[in-house]
N, C-alpha and C positions, 0 to 999 in steps of 0.2 A: 322909682323901683321898677325894673324891666323884668316881666315874667314871661318865660317861654312855656308853650304848651306841648304836651300835657305836663301839669304841674301837681304832684302829689304831696299831700300833708297827712301827717299821722299824729295822733296824741297819745298820751300814757294811759287813757281809760277805755282804749279799745275801739277808737274811731279812725278810719282811713278814708280820705276823700281825695279824689282826682279830678282836677278841672281839665277836662280833655280838650276843648277848643271853644273858641269864641266865633259865633255866627253873627255877622253885621246885618241888622234887620232895621227897617224903617222906625219902628217903635223903640229901639234901643238894641244894644248887644245883647244876644242870648248866649249865656254861659252853658255849656253842655258838661255835665257832671256824672260821676259815677261814685258811689260810696260803699264801704263795707263797715258793718257796726257789730261788735261782739255782744253776745247775749246780755241783756239788761242795760246796755250802754245807749247812749244818744244825748242830743242837746236838751237842755233844760227849757222851761217855758221861756220864749223870747219873740220878738217881732222884728221884722224887717219892714220899714215904713214905706220903702220905694220899690221893693221887688217882689215878684210873685215867684213861688218855688213849686216845682212839680217833681214828684218821685214815683216811678214805676218799680214794683217789686220784681226782681229777676229771680232771687232765691230767698226763702225765709219768710217770715212774718213781722210786719211792721206794726206796732202799736202808736197810735197818734191822739192828740186831744187839742181842740180848740179851747181856749180859756173859757171857763164857766160852762163847758159842756161835757158830757160823759165821754170816757175813753172809747176809741174805736179801733178797729183792726183791719188789716188788708192782707192778702196773701199774694203768692206768685201771680203774675199778669196784671194785678190790679194797680190803679194809679190813684195817687193822693195829690191834691192840689192845695197849697196854702197861699191865699191871697195876701197882697201886701196890706200892711196895717192890722192885720189879725193876729194876735198873740197866739202861738202854738208850740208844741213840743212833739217829738217823735222819739221812738226807742226801739230796739230790737226785742220783740215779744216772743221770740222763739228760742230754741235751744241750739240752734247752729247760727253761723254767721249770717246776718241780714246783708244782702246785696241788692242795691238799688241803682238805676240809672235814671237821669232826669235833667232838669235845666232850671236856671235862675235867669229871670229877665226883668228889667235891664240889669246888667251885671254890676254897673257903677264900681265901687271900691270893694265888692265882697270878697274877692281873691285875696287882696291884702288883708282885709280885716279878719278873715278866718284863718289865714295864714299865721297872723300874729297872735290870734287867740289860742290856736294849737301850741305855739311855741310858748306862750305865757304859761299854759297847762303843763307842758313838759318842764318848764323852769321851776314849777311849784311841786310837780310830781303828784298833782292830784286834779280833780275836776275843777276846783276853783282855781282861775288863773292867778299867776303872781300879782300881787296887789297893785304895784305901781303901774305895770303894763295895762292891767284891767282898767285902772282909772283913766289912763291915757285914752285908750280905745273907746270906752264908754262915754268919756267927755268929748273927744274930738269927733267922733261919728255918731252923736246922739240924734242927729236928724235922720240917720239911716237905720240905726239899730238900737234895741234896748233888751235888757234882760229882766223880764217880768218877775222872776223868782226872787229877785232882791228887793226887799222892802223899800217903799217909796221914800222914806226919810234917808236911807243910805244912798239911794240913786240920786237924789236931789240935793243932799247937803254933804254927806261924808265922801262919796266918790269925787265931786268937784273940788273939796278941800284936799283930798289925798292927791289929786291931780296937780294942783297948785304947789303942794309940798314937794312932789315929784320934779316939778319944773325947777324950783329953788335948789333941789339937791343934784341937779343935772342927770336925772334918771332916764332921760328920753334920747339920749345921743343915737342909740340904735334905731330909732325911728326917723332919722334924717332921711329925706327923700320920699316919705310917706305920702301918698295921693291926697290931694285936697279933698276934704269932705264934700258931699253933694248937700246942699240944703234944700230941704223939702218946703213946699209952700206953706204947709201947715199939717201938723201931725193929726189934728182934728179933721182937716179936710180929707186926708187919706182914708181915715176910718169910716167915712160915710159914702 
């Protein structure tokens, strides 16, 4: 899948994300991003096992939370850093559109993954992505990303079963040419 930059994606729940450019650096490609988030919107508790993510608020107020910790907030000019392997979420905690600029490093397959997640949300018309697409993405890219808000049993049993059923039913033809997943040495190692 060939992506040209800038590359903008938008979902049906008020999130717009533009991947502006990729900077080639020794420690991996740094993806420069800009996002716009409607009041109350934002990604649920999730983790990227292999990437750090940094957002600086241009306009508005961001709410964010590291799993197990209290909610925090940042305003214009303030920067929030989410380290790889640390479950987190963020949302627009203000009354106007939240506008941030930042980066993700190393990029790996995050552009494809988030583009596919937004498309699956648009397909379902709600925050929860279309079931088979979600099962494909969460299974194929499990060494890179996880959604911590989904109960463990569902993540470990139901989603892999749904993925297999989707394969049998031929539900994944639109994912032909998807990038190969990056396999982490061990999720446990990343978290320490």
